[in-house]
C-alpha positions in Angstrom: 48.4 -14.1 32.5 49.7 -17.5 31.5 49.8 -20.4 33.9 52.7 -22.9 34.0 53.8 -25.7 36.2 57.5 -26.4 36.6 59.2 -29.4 38.3 61.5 -28.3 41.1 64.2 -30.7 42.4 66.1 -30.4 45.6 63.4 -29.1 48.0 63.3 -30.8 51.4 61.2 -28.8 53.8 58.8 -25.8 54.2 61.8 -23.4 54.3 62.8 -24.5 50.8 59.2 -23.8 49.6 59.4 -20.3 51.1 62.7 -19.6 49.4 61.5 -20.7 46.0 58.3 -18.7 46.3 60.2 -15.6 47.3 62.5 -16.0 44.4 59.6 -16.4 42.0 57.7 -13.4 43.4 60.8 -11.2 42.8 60.6 -11.9 39.0 59.1 -9.0 37.1 55.9 -10.2 35.5 55.1 -13.0 37.9 51.6 -12.5 39.4 51.2 -15.5 41.7 53.6 -18.3 42.6 52.8 -21.4 44.7 55.2 -24.2 45.4 54.2 -27.7 46.6 56.7 -29.7 48.5 55.2 -33.1 48.0 54.5 -32.7 44.3 57.9 -31.0 43.8 56.2 -28.5 41.5 55.9 -24.7 41.2 52.6 -23.2 39.9 53.3 -19.8 38.4 51.0 -17.2 36.8 53.0 -14.7 34.7 52.7 -12.1 32.1 54.4 -13.4 28.9 55.0 -9.8 27.7 57.2 -9.1 30.8 59.0 -12.4 31.5 59.4 -15.9 30.1 59.4 -19.5 31.3 63.2 -19.6 30.9 63.6 -16.5 33.2 61.3 -18.1 35.8 63.3 -21.4 35.7 66.6 -19.4 36.1 65.1 -17.6 39.2 64.5 -21.0 40.8 68.0 -22.2 39.9 69.5 -19.0 41.3 67.7 -19.9 44.6 69.7 -23.1 44.7 67.3 -25.7 43.2 67.1 -27.6 39.9 64.5 -27.2 37.2 64.7 -30.2 34.8 64.5 -29.0 31.2 62.5 -31.0 28.7 64.0 -31.6 25.3 62.3 -29.5 22.6 60.2 -31.6 20.2 61.2 -32.3 16.7 60.1 -30.0 13.9 57.4 -32.4 12.8 56.2 -33.5 16.2 53.7 -31.8 18.5 54.6 -30.6 22.0 54.5 -33.4 24.5 51.2 -33.7 26.2 50.5 -34.0 30.0 50.6 -37.8 29.9 54.0 -37.9 28.2 55.4 -35.2 30.6 54.1 -37.2 33.5 56.0 -40.3 32.3 59.2 -38.2 32.0 58.9 -36.9 35.5 58.3 -40.5 36.7 61.7 -41.5 35.3 63.5 -38.5 36.9 61.8 -39.2 40.3 62.7 -42.9 40.0 66.3 -42.0 39.5 66.2 -39.7 42.6 64.6 -42.5 44.6 67.4 -44.9 43.5 70.1 -42.5 44.5 68.4 -41.9 47.9 68.0 -45.6 48.5 71.7 -46.2 47.7 72.8 -43.4 50.1 70.5 -44.8 52.8 71.8 -48.4 52.4 75.4 -47.2 52.6 74.8 -45.0 55.6 72.9 -47.8 57.4 75.5 -50.4 56.6 78.2 -48.2 58.3 76.0 -46.8 61.1 74.7 -50.1 62.5 78.2 -51.4 63.5 79.1 -47.9 64.6 76.2 -47.9 67.0 77.1 -51.3 68.2 80.7 -50.2 69.0 79.7 -46.9 70.5 76.9 -48.3 72.7 78.9 -51.2 74.0 80.8 -48.9 76.3 83.8 -51.2 76.4 81.8 -54.5 76.6 83.4 -55.5 73.3 87.1 -55.9 73.9 89.2 -53.1 72.4 86.4 -50.7 71.6 86.9 -48.5 74.7 90.4 -47.3 73.9 92.1 -45.3 71.1 91.6 -48.2 68.7 87.8 -48.2 69.2 87.7 -44.4 68.9 89.6 -44.5 65.6 87.3 -47.3 64.5 84.3 -45.1 65.2 86.0 -42.3 63.2 86.6 -44.7 60.3 82.9 -45.8 60.2 81.4 -42.3 60.7 83.5 -40.3 58.3 82.3 -42.0 55.1 78.7 -41.5 56.3 79.1 -37.8 57.1 81.2 -37.0 54.0 79.4 -39.5 51.7 75.6 -39.8 52.0 75.7 -36.8 54.3 77.3 -34.6 51.7 73.9 -33.7 50.2 72.9 -31.9 53.5 76.1 -29.8 53.6 75.7 -28.9 50.0 72.1 -27.8 50.4 72.9 -25.9 53.6 75.7 -24.1 51.9 73.4 -23.1 49.0 70.9 -21.8 51.5 73.6 -19.8 53.4 74.8 -18.3 50.1 71.3 -17.0 49.6 71.1 -15.6 53.1 68.6 -18.2 54.5 68.5 -21.2 56.7 66.4 -24.3 56.4 66.1 -27.9 57.5 69.3 -28.9 55.8 71.0 -26.1 57.8 69.9 -27.8 61.0 71.0 -31.2 59.9 74.4 -29.9 58.7 75.0 -27.9 61.8 74.1 -30.8 64.1 76.0 -33.5 62.3 78.9 -31.2 61.5 79.3 -30.1 65.1 79.1 -33.7 66.4 81.6 -35.1 63.9 84.0 -32.1 64.1 84.1 -32.1 67.9 84.6 -35.9 68.0 87.3 -35.8 65.3 89.3 -33.2 67.3 88.7 -35.3 70.5 90.2 -38.4 68.8 93.0 -36.7 66.9 94.1 -34.2 69.6 92.8 -35.5 73.0 95.4 -33.3 74.7 93.5 -30.2 73.6 90.8 -31.0 76.1 91.3 -30.7 79.9 90.9 -34.2 81.2 89.0 -35.0 84.3 90.8 -36.0 87.5 90.7 -39.6 86.5 92.2 -39.0 83.1 89.1 -40.0 81.1 89.3 -39.2 77.5 86.7 -36.6 76.1 83.4 -38.1 74.9 82.9 -38.6 71.1 79.6 -38.4 69.2 80.4 -40.1 66.0 77.4 -42.4 66.3 75.1 -39.3 66.8 76.3 -37.6 63.6 76.1 -40.8 61.5 72.7 -41.9 63.0 71.2 -38.5 62.4 72.1 -38.7 58.7 70.8 -42.3 58.4 67.5 -41.5 60.1 67.0 -38.4 58.0 67.8 -40.3 54.9 65.3 -43.0 56.0 62.6 -40.3 56.4 63.4 -38.8 53.0 63.2 -42.3 51.4 59.8 -42.9 53.0 58.6 -39.5 51.9 59.8 -40.2 48.4 57.9 -43.5 48.3 54.9 -41.7 49.7 55.1 -39.2 46.9 55.2 -42.1 44.4 52.0 -43.5 45.9 50.4 -40.0 45.9 50.7 -39.9 42.1 49.1 -43.4 41.5 45.9 -41.9 40.2 47.8 -39.9 37.5 50.0 -42.9 36.6 46.9 -45.1 36.2 45.4 -42.6 33.8 48.6 -42.2 31.9 49.0 -45.9 31.5 45.7 -46.1 29.7 46.9 -44.3 26.7 48.5 -46.6 24.0 52.0 -45.7 22.9 51.1 -46.3 19.2 48.2 -46.0 16.8 47.2 -47.7 13.6 46.9 -44.9 11.1 45.2 -45.4 7.7 46.8 -43.8 4.7 44.7 -44.7 1.7 44.5 -48.5 1.7 47.6 -48.9 3.7 47.9 -49.3 7.5 50.9 -47.9 9.5 51.8 -47.9 13.2 52.9 -44.5 14.4 53.5 -43.0 17.8 50.3 -41.5 19.3 51.9 -38.0 19.6 52.3 -37.9 15.8 48.6 -38.2 15.1 46.9 -35.1 13.6 43.2 -34.0 13.5 41.5 -35.3 10.4 43.5 -38.5 10.1 41.9 -41.9 10.1 42.7 -44.5 12.7 41.8 -48.1 13.0 41.1 -49.8 16.3 40.6 -53.5 16.5 38.8 -55.5 19.2 40.6 -55.6 22.5 42.7 -52.5 21.8 42.5 -49.1 23.5 41.4 -46.0 21.5 44.6 -43.9 21.1 43.0 -40.5 21.0 39.7 -38.6 20.7 37.7 -38.9 17.5 34.5 -39.5 15.6 33.6 -43.0 14.2 33.3 -43.1 10.4 33.0 -46.8 9.9 32.3 -49.9 11.9 30.3 -50.8 15.0 31.4 -51.9 18.4 30.9 -51.7 22.2 33.4 -49.6 24.0 34.3 -49.7 27.7 34.4 -46.0 28.9 34.6 -46.8 32.6 38.0 -44.9 32.8 36.1 -41.7 32.0 32.5 -42.2 33.2 32.9 -44.9 36.0 30.1 -46.8 34.3 30.7 -50.6 33.9 28.3 -51.0 31.0 29.8 -50.7 27.6 28.6 -48.0 25.2 27.6 -48.9 21.6 29.5 -47.0 18.9 28.6 -46.6 15.3 29.2 -44.0 12.6 28.9 -40.5 14.0 29.6 -41.6 17.6 32.4 -39.9 19.6 35.3 -42.1 21.0 37.8 -41.0 23.6 41.5 -41.8 24.1 42.2 -44.5 26.7 38.8 -46.2 26.4 38.8 -50.0 25.6 37.3 -51.3 22.4 35.6 -54.6 23.4 34.3 -56.1 20.1 34.2 -55.1 16.5 36.6 -52.9 14.6 36.2 -49.1 14.5 37.6 -46.6 12.1 37.5 -43.1 13.4 38.6 -39.6 12.4 40.9 -37.9 14.9 39.3 -34.8 16.4 41.7 -34.0 19.3 45.2 -34.9 20.1 47.8 -34.3 22.9 46.6 -31.9 25.6 43.2 -31.5 23.9 42.1 -35.1 24.7 39.8 -35.9 27.5 42.4 -38.2 29.1 45.2 -35.6 28.9 43.1 -32.9 30.4 42.0 -35.0 33.3 45.7 -35.9 33.9 46.6 -32.2 33.8 43.8 -31.3 36.2 44.8 -34.0 38.7 48.5 -32.8 38.5 47.4 -29.2 39.0 45.3 -30.2 42.0 48.1 -32.2 43.6 50.5 -29.3 43.0 48.2 -26.7 44.6 48.2 -25.4 48.1 45.3 -24.9 50.5 45.0 -21.4 52.2 45.5 -23.2 55.5 49.1 -24.0 54.4 49.9 -20.3 54.7 50.2 -20.7 58.5 52.9 -23.4 58.1 54.7 -21.3 55.5 54.8 -18.2 57.7 56.1 -20.2 60.6 58.7 -21.9 58.5 60.0 -18.6 57.4 61.3 -17.7 60.9 61.4 -21.1 62.4 64.9 -22.2 61.4 66.7 -18.9 62.6 64.8 -19.1 65.9 65.8 -22.8 66.4 69.4 -21.9 65.7 69.2 -19.2 68.2 67.7 -21.6 70.8 70.5 -24.1 70.1 73.2 -21.4 70.6 71.5 -20.3 73.9 71.2 -23.9 75.0 74.9 -24.5 74.3 75.9 -21.3 76.2 73.8 -22.1 79.2 75.1 -25.7 79.6 78.7 -24.5 79.1 78.2 -21.8 81.7 76.8 -24.4 84.2 79.8 -26.7 83.7 82.8 -25.2 81.8 84.8 -28.5 82.1 85.5 -30.9 79.3 82.5 -32.9 80.3 80.4 -29.8 80.4 81.6 -28.8 76.9 80.6 -32.3 75.7 77.2 -32.0 77.3 76.7 -28.5 75.8 77.6 -29.8 72.3 75.3 -32.7 72.8 72.4 -30.5 73.7 73.2 -28.1 70.9 73.1 -31.0 68.4 69.9 -32.5 69.9 68.0 -29.2 69.6 69.1 -28.7 66.0 68.1 -32.2 65.0 64.7 -32.5 66.7 63.6 -29.2 65.4 63.8 -30.0 61.7 60.5 -28.8 60.3 59.9 -31.7 58.0 56.5 -32.6 59.5 55.4 -29.0 59.4 56.2 -28.7 55.7 54.5 -32.0 54.8 51.3 -31.4 56.9 49.3 -29.7 54.2 50.6 -30.8 50.8 50.6 -34.5 51.8 46.9 -34.3 52.8 45.9 -32.3 49.7 47.8 -34.6 47.4 46.2 -37.8 48.9 42.8 -36.2 49.1 42.7 -35.1 45.4 44.2 -38.4 44.3 41.5 -40.3 46.2 38.9 -38.0 44.7 40.1 -38.9 41.2 39.8 -42.6 42.0 36.2 -42.0 43.2 35.3 -40.0 40.1 35.6 -36.6 41.8 38.1 -34.2 40.2 39.1 -31.5 42.8 41.1 -28.7 41.3 43.3 -27.7 44.2 43.8 -27.4 47.9 42.0 -24.1 48.0 38.9 -25.8 46.5 39.1 -28.5 49.1 39.2 -26.0 51.9 36.2 -24.1 50.5 34.2 -27.3 49.9 34.7 -28.4 53.4 32.8 -25.3 54.6 29.9 -25.5 52.1 26.5 -25.2 53.9 24.3 -24.3 50.9 24.1 -26.2 47.6 22.3 -24.7 44.6 21.3 -27.3 42.0 20.4 -26.7 38.4 17.5 -28.8 37.2 18.0 -29.9 33.6 20.9 -32.2 33.2 21.8 -32.1 36.9 18.7 -33.3 38.8 17.1 -34.6 35.7 18.6 -36.6 32.8 18.4 -33.7 30.5 16.4 -35.6 27.9 12.6 -36.1 27.7 11.1 -39.6 28.3 7.7 -41.1 27.9 6.1 -41.0 31.3 2.3 -41.5 30.9 -0.1 -43.2 28.5 -3.9 -42.8 28.8 -5.9 -44.9 26.3 -9.6 -44.7 26.0 -9.6 -48.2 24.4 -6.5 -50.4 23.5 -3.2 -49.0 24.8 -1.0 -51.2 22.7 -2.8 -50.2 19.5 -2.7 -46.5 20.5 1.1 -46.7 21.1 1.7 -48.4 17.8 -0.2 -45.6 15.9 1.5 -42.8 17.9 5.0 -44.4 17.4 4.4 -44.7 13.7 3.5 -41.0 13.4 6.2 -39.7 15.7 8.9 -41.7 14.1 8.7 -39.4 11.1 9.5 -36.4 13.2 13.0 -35.2 14.2 11.8 -33.4 17.3 13.4 -34.5 20.6 10.0 -35.1 22.2 9.0 -37.2 19.2 12.1 -39.4 19.7 11.3 -39.8 23.4 7.8 -40.9 22.6 9.0 -43.4 20.0 11.6 -44.9 22.3 9.1 -45.1 25.2 6.5 -46.7 23.0 8.9 -49.3 21.5 10.0 -50.1 25.1 6.3 -50.8 25.9 5.9 -53.2 23.0 4.6 -50.9 20.2 4.7 -52.1 16.6 4.5 -49.1 14.4 3.2 -49.4 10.8 3.9 -47.6 7.6 3.0 -43.9 7.4 1.5 -42.0 4.4 0.7 -38.3 4.0 2.8 -37.2 6.9 2.5 -33.6 8.0 3.5 -31.4 10.9 2.5 -28.0 12.4 5.4 -26.3 14.2 4.7 -26.2 17.9 1.3 -27.8 17.6 1.6 -31.5 16.4 2.0 -34.1 13.7 -0.4 -36.1 11.6 -0.5 -38.9 9.0 -2.2 -42.0 7.7 -1.3 -45.3 9.4 -2.8 -48.5 8.0 -5.6 -46.5 6.5 -6.4 -44.5 9.6 -5.8 -40.8 10.0 -3.8 -40.1 13.2 -3.2 -36.7 14.9 -0.9 -36.2 17.9 -0.7 -32.7 19.4 -2.1 -29.9 21.5 -5.8 -29.7 22.5 -6.2 -26.4 20.6 -4.7 -27.9 17.4 -7.0 -30.9 17.6 -10.0 -28.7 18.3 -9.3 -26.9 15.0 -9.7 -30.3 13.3 -13.1 -30.8 15.1 -11.8 -33.2 17.8 -13.4 -32.9 21.2 -10.7 -33.3 24.0 -12.9 -32.5 27.0 -12.9 -36.1 28.3 -9.2 -36.0 29.0 -8.5 -32.3 29.7 -8.7 -32.8 33.5 -6.0 -35.5 33.3 -3.9 -33.4 31.0 -4.1 -30.5 33.4 -3.1 -32.9 36.3 -0.1 -34.2 34.4 1.0 -30.6 33.5 0.8 -29.8 37.2 3.3 -32.6 37.7 5.8 -31.0 35.3 4.9 -33.2 32.4 4.0 -32.2 28.8 0.8 -33.9 27.5 -0.2 -34.5 23.9 -3.7 -35.6 22.8 -4.1 -38.4 20.3 -7.0 -38.5 17.8 -7.8 -41.4 15.4 -10.2 -40.7 12.5 -11.4 -37.5 14.1 -12.2 -39.0 17.5 -10.2 -38.6 20.7 -8.3 -41.9 21.4 -6.1 -40.9 24.4 -3.1 -38.9 25.4 0.6 -39.4 26.0 2.9 -37.3 28.3 6.6 -36.8 28.3 8.9 -35.2 30.9 12.5 -34.7 31.8 12.5 -37.0 34.8 14.7 -36.7 37.9 17.5 -39.2 37.8 17.5 -42.2 40.0 20.2 -40.8 42.3 18.7 -37.3 42.6 16.5 -37.9 45.7 19.3 -39.9 47.4 21.7 -37.0 46.9 19.3 -34.5 48.3 18.7 -36.6 51.4 22.5 -37.2 51.8 23.2 -33.5 51.6 20.6 -32.8 54.3 22.2 -35.4 56.4 25.5 -33.4 56.1 23.7 -30.3 57.4 23.6 -28.7 53.9 20.7 -26.5 52.8 19.5 -27.5 49.3 17.8 -25.2 46.7 17.0 -25.5 43.0 17.9 -22.8 40.5 16.5 -23.3 37.0 15.4 -21.4 33.9 12.4 -23.8 33.5 8.8 -22.8 34.1 7.6 -22.4 37.7 5.1 -25.2 37.5 7.6 -27.7 36.1 10.4 -26.7 38.5 8.2 -27.0 41.6 6.8 -30.3 40.4 10.3 -31.8 40.1 11.4 -30.1 43.4 8.4 -31.5 45.2 9.2 -35.0 43.9 12.8 -34.7 45.3 11.8 -33.0 48.6 13.4 -29.6 47.7 11.4 -26.7 49.2 13.3 -23.7 48.0 13.0 -23.1 44.2 14.3 -20.3 42.0 12.5 -20.8 38.7 12.5 -18.9 35.4 16.1 -17.7 36.1 18.1 -16.8 33.0 21.7 -18.1 32.9 23.2 -14.7 33.5 20.9 -14.1 36.5 21.9 -17.3 38.2 25.0 -15.6 39.4 22.8 -13.0 41.2 21.1 -15.8 43.1 24.5 -17.1 44.1 25.6 -13.7 45.2 22.4 -13.2 47.3 23.1 -16.5 49.1 26.7 -15.5 49.8 25.5 -12.1 51.0 23.5 -13.7 53.8 26.7 -15.4 55.0 26.3 -18.8 53.4 29.2 -20.8 51.8 27.7 -21.7 48.4 28.3 -24.6 46.0 26.7 -24.2 42.6 26.1 -27.4 40.7 25.4 -27.3 37.0 26.4 -28.5 33.6 29.4 -26.1 33.3 28.1 -24.3 30.2 24.9 -22.3 30.7 25.7 -22.2 34.4 29.2 -20.8 33.9 28.6 -17.4 35.5 27.0 -19.0 38.6 29.8 -21.6 38.8 32.4 -18.8 38.7 30.5 -16.7 41.3 30.1 -19.5 43.8 32.5 -20.4 46.6 32.7 -23.8 44.9 31.6 -24.5 41.3 30.7 -28.1 40.6 30.3 -29.4 37.0 28.2 -32.5 36.2 28.5 -34.4 33.0 30.4 -37.1 31.2 34.1 -37.5 31.4 34.7 -35.8 28.1 32.8 -32.7 29.0 34.4 -32.6 32.5 37.8 -32.4 31.0 37.1 -28.9 29.7 34.6 -27.8 32.4 35.4 -24.4 34.0 34.5 -25.6 37.5 36.3 -26.1 40.8 35.0 -29.7 41.2 34.1 -32.0 38.4 32.0 -35.1 38.9 33.4 -37.6 36.4 30.7 -40.2 36.8 28.2 -38.3 34.7 25.8 -37.5 37.5 25.4 -35.9 41.0 25.6 -39.2 42.8 29.2 -38.5 44.0 28.4 -34.9 45.2 27.9 -35.8 48.9 31.1 -37.9 48.7 33.0 -34.9 47.3 31.9 -32.7 50.3 32.7 -35.4 52.8 36.1 -35.9 51.2 36.8 -32.2 51.5 35.8 -32.2 55.1 37.9 -35.3 55.8 40.9 -33.7 54.1 40.7 -30.5 56.1 40.3 -32.5 59.2 43.4 -34.4 58.3 45.4 -31.2 57.6 44.4 -29.8 61.0 45.5 -33.0 62.7 48.8 -32.9 60.8 49.5 -29.3 61.7 48.4 -29.8 65.3 50.8 -32.7 65.9 53.6 -31.0 63.9 53.4 -27.9 66.1 53.0 -30.0 69.3 56.0 -32.1 68.3 58.2 -29.0 68.0 56.8 -27.2 71.1 57.4 -30.2 73.3 60.5 -31.7 71.6 62.7 -28.6 71.5 62.6 -28.0 75.3 63.2 -31.7 76.0 66.2 -31.7 73.7 67.5 -28.6 75.3 67.4 -30.4 78.7 64.4 -28.8 80.3 63.6 -32.0 82.1 67.1 -32.6 83.5 66.5 -30.5 86.6 63.6 -32.7 87.7 64.3 -36.1 86.2 68.0 -36.1 85.3 66.9 -37.3 81.8 68.6 -36.0 78.6 67.5 -36.7 75.1 70.5 -38.0 73.0 71.0 -36.7 69.5 70.4 -40.2 68.2 67.0 -40.4 69.7 66.3 -36.8 68.6 67.0 -37.7 65.0 64.8 -40.8 65.3 62.0 -38.7 66.8 62.3 -36.1 64.0 62.1 -38.8 61.3 59.2 -40.4 63.1 57.2 -37.1 63.1 57.5 -36.8 59.4 56.6 -40.4 58.7 53.6 -40.1 61.1 52.3 -37.0 59.2 52.6 -38.9 55.9 50.9 -42.0 57.3 48.1 -39.9 58.7 47.6 -38.3 55.3 47.7 -41.7 53.5 44.7 -42.7 55.6 42.7 -40.6 53.2 43.3 -43.3 50.5 40.8 -45.4 52.4 38.1 -42.7 52.2 34.9 -44.2 51.0 35.9 -47.8 51.4 33.2 -50.0 53.0 
């Protein structure tokens, strides 16, 4: 199955979403289809052997919606990457917002004086007679047939496809109010007048105000969608438009999308790196905070990797392009955020199911309301009241808030996560993460730095002299442990001398002559073969091994001189994360392939009591399955490579690493900051988002359950109070805006 995402224009409510999804599911070869209202995007999994992208787009268009087509690239240009596509969508959405704003301003400019005339009830001279009624007609008609035309067009499209939606309600409500009022003005004799000869009521202001308020709600929703994509736009803006390509001794500026792997690119100080690559010449410090979240610059020299969008601070770099377009770290992160914001949480299914039958039921309630009120009073006044109630029910029941409840919260939550360095790949992931009660942590590279460091030095005489001799010998070795010892010794002030007659024994140790003295560094057994007695330090060596460290004895001129120990130490944030997870009520356990002693030593240092040690990568999934079998909701946290089976088997897979690795990590949640420090925040964000969704759904349901009876006139018997169509339209728009505002509160998540 292939996965694609298509922009869908023209959707306005949850009913639209249902119609597009049904149309997609009828296409032969489509496996899954999910449509997001806020993101205006359809996510489709399809079999390319049975259908095509063009066929899928045509199915959406047959359902009455638009799928903007992207122009095919030139023959010598690669396909546009996610960043460029996002920029194109921004332009289209901005054009839609401008049109919406224009329609709203026109509608408002005509509706405001219309309301003044209608609500004056004759207080303004000349407004209560035929002239005033024709004036209302003149003000309302351009609103209904101009800016309001979009609602009638979409309602007609829905009717042609045998469905009803929010636009159906708006079109019926405004159409009934305007049509009735127009007949009442043009042919007043068609209505039986009251005994006092009062002309029939007109509701021009209701029809115009409904359209204006709905347009205002749509405009606010459109602006909210613009804010929801700020995280993606911020990432897209980091990529330069052009790159300085080197062709022999010549430099040429070319569009970034025309770069090819293997080409050389020059980046000067203060410029952003245009794409991913490997440095071949030069040295500089690069700001990679957009990927890693770290404010410290990273030194780059020949052989170092650079990533598109990062900022070159000082020094010029020449690098060879290794990845372009969708393969870059930046583009993949952009794509992941877009997919997440276009996804749908399982909790949204409830709203979708309700929306499927909601509109027909509301139309039925409106018809019954009209019939009941007309039966109560068949006079012209009764007919006017019946029409007013009919319109009010249709307007107040528009399911905007219901359709926005879930996608708005998911979009804001995932966007805020990206800002905090937490890449959440979809609404379903957010819902699963909100229920996590057990976290399984890999050790190496997750709880620890993944690289050995010098932890202990025991010298029988002068420590500085011992470290200088050890650093000199180990500097000749390429082993990772040797590098760790050298770096640690230099950090402690060692001054290594020249080495002669260097030799090594695989898995045992190294030796050589430093300043005329023979130095050996290695295991106790290997030194014993050379006649060195290590008994004086064996107890300390055993104690260090019990703490998860790897000791090495040091002998100088055949005599024991001390020992050094290295270990893959827990990161500074590991203990804080474990404590924070416990505060959230989450059970924490370690799952590692390392030795039992080392694993338990690290676990004890971090306060973890449950340890699964010596577990092979393929067996970690069995540990996850066992936890799930006892009813736990499990998050597996690892590096995304060796832990892939466990990540896939968990309810939530969490990948830890640098931004470049995260871009390709096969996990549900990716921690962009290169460590597990943001793991508790990810779980708290998921819980906050689901809480927000439940709040939105609750108030959206309550609004309709309470609002529809009031609009129908249920309170009239006891209070004599009726809800006018104008107030109903304002209440409908307010409900949608309130849902969006509640969702946007998530943008403040994590702020002090």
